C-alpha positions, -999 to 999 in steps of 0.1 A, spaced: -622 47 -543 -609 72 -573 -587 48 -597 -554 76 -611 -549 57 -647 -524 69 -667 -496 64 -647 -470 55 -672 -443 21 -662 -420 32 -634 -384 40 -635 -356 41 -611 -356 78 -603 -389 87 -616 -407 121 -594 -436 100 -584 -454 125 -568 -454 151 -604 -464 110 -624 -492 112 -601 -504 145 -600 -501 151 -636 -523 118 -640 -548 131 -622 -552 159 -639 -558 149 -671 -581 125 -654 -599 158 -642 -594 144 -606 -582 171 -579 -571 164 -546 -590 177 -518 -584 181 -478 -596 149 -460 -581 125 -490 -561 92 -485 -537 83 -517 -532 46 -521 -498 40 -534 -489 3 -547 -454 -7 -529 -443 -17 -569 -443 19 -581 -424 34 -550 -398 1 -550 -390 7 -590 -390 45 -583 -361 37 -552 -340 16 -575 -349 -21 -557 -357 -39 -591 -326 -64 -582 -309 -87 -620 -313 -123 -611 -282 -128 -629 -261 -105 -601 -273 -128 -576 -240 -157 -561 -264 -180 -542 -253 -194 -509 -256 -234 -498 -279 -223 -475 -298 -206 -500 -292 -236 -526 -301 -260 -498 -338 -247 -497 -341 -240 -531 -339 -275 -531 -364 -280 -511 -385 -258 -526 -384 -264 -561 -374 -224 -567 -349 -208 -582 -320 -203 -558 -310 -167 -570 -349 -160 -556 -339 -179 -522 -308 -161 -519 -328 -124 -520 -356 -136 -494 -325 -147 -469 -308 -117 -476 -342 -95 -469 -355 -118 -440 -344 -121 -406 -363 -151 -398 -374 -177 -422 -408 -195 -406 -421 -218 -432 -409 -236 -460 -430 -261 -485 -423 -265 -524 -431 -235 -537 -435 -212 -507 -411 -197 -482 -430 -177 -451 -404 -153 -443 -403 -125 -417 -393 -95 -431 -367 -74 -420 -394 -42 -415 -409 -71 -394 -438 -77 -420 -444 -120 -420 -454 -129 -458 -444 -149 -486 -411 -150 -497 -401 -119 -480 -430 -94 -505 -403 -100 -538 -420 -102 -566 -415 -105 -603 -451 -100 -618 -451 -68 -643 -419 -64 -642 -399 -64 -680 -382 -95 -677 -366 -90 -717 -333 -90 -707 -329 -111 -682 -348 -126 -648 -354 -93 -624 -370 -95 -588 -382 -61 -568 -378 -58 -534 -400 -43 -508 -392 -5 -506 -360 3 -476 -387 17 -458 -421 22 -467 -428 44 -439 -400 75 -450 -417 65 -485 -448 74 -475 -437 105 -452 -416 121 -484 -444 115 -509 -470 132 -482 -446 162 -477 -443 166 -513 -479 161 -524 -489 189 -497 -469 213 -513 -467 207 -550 -505 205 -548 -511 230 -521 -531 203 -504 -526 200 -470 -550 175 -455 -544 145 -467 -530 109 -458 -505 83 -480 -511 45 -474 -483 21 -490 -501 -10 -503 -491 -45 -510 -507 -79 -516 -506 -103 -490 -520 -136 -485 -535 -150 -449 -522 -184 -437 -562 -199 -432 -581 -180 -456 -579 -186 -495 -568 -156 -518 -551 -122 -516 -560 -89 -499 -548 -50 -503 -522 -39 -468 -511 -12 -455 -471 -21 -451 -463 19 -450 -484 54 -447 -480 91 -433 -509 112 -414 -529 82 -412 -543 73 -378 -534 38 -381 -549 21 -355 -581 29 -337 -585 14 -303 -613 11 -289 -608 -11 -260 -629 2 -227 -649 21 -249 -691 -2 -247 -706 -11 -277 -747 -6 -284 -756 -23 -251 -732 -5 -231 -712 -37 -230 -676 -30 -219 -649 -33 -250 -616 -56 -239 -602 -62 -270 -615 -38 -304 -585 -24 -316 -595 -15 -355 -569 -14 -385 -578 19 -403 -546 15 -426 -553 -22 -439 -589 -18 -444 -582 18 -463 -558 1 -483 -573 -34 -489 -607 -15 -505 -583 5 -528 -571 -25 -539 -607 -37 -554 -598 -7 -576 -561 -12 -579 -571 -46 -594 -538 -72 -587 -531 -80 -625 -529 -61 -657 -552 -31 -646 -526 -5 -644 -542 20 -614 -518 16 -596 -532 46 -572 -568 51 -557 -574 83 -537 -598 76 -513 -623 104 -505 -654 110 -482 -640 97 -450 -639 112 -417 -606 131 -416 -609 134 -382 -608 98 -373 -587 88 -398 -558 116 -404 -532 128 -383 -501 148 -385 -482 125 -357 -450 108 -369 -460 80 -349 -485 69 -367 -474 47 -391 -468 12 -404 -445 -4 -379 -475 -2 -354 -498 -30 -378 -470 -58 -374 -475 -74 -339 -445 -75 -315 -432 -110 -311 -440 -114 -280 -476 -112 -286 -475 -137 -318 -491 -172 -304 -475 -194 -334 -443 -194 -329 
């Protein structure tokens, strides 16, 4: 796991690929065939203009009521409602929502940390299409670096219902074999595997998050190197982050 330092604060419209490649060059790290780049969702969202000024948000009655029940800013609640297809659970200071992308998590992935609030409170939304973002970044990285066999994973921090603390997960990807289906195979004692589905993308994202950090580290890009490219990389456009979201008809907790 190679953390890329020296990436500046990202603004809307910034050329992320050029910035990343410049930072790797300054760090004396070059992309190699087989590398996977894990990129924090936050810098992608910033570059894509997903920052919202709370002063521009007018809360609805639904948002105001939910804000009263959860003791949250009604403007933030309105953003959560706007970005969600369903509110699943809520209590004081917490709203669990199903994002329009299909991702279930706290506050529809909306974040206010590591954002400049000096000219008014703001909130950062998830990218509109993290898989498309990953696809575009990968294509540009291939073109500008000349390295063809690479993958891109868009990472975010999530909590889990029955575990404490945040972990890194993949919310978008390109060029990565997201799920490794071992059903029908055998274990080391030749016992048939009936339910083994390995999430490669989340595993890589979580490992990279240990290097990125969660607060003040300022390492939003990590190169994951040394994994078997035959098992991890692909050019199949159907392999992307949407495969991770469990279908609603398999949700046992609704």
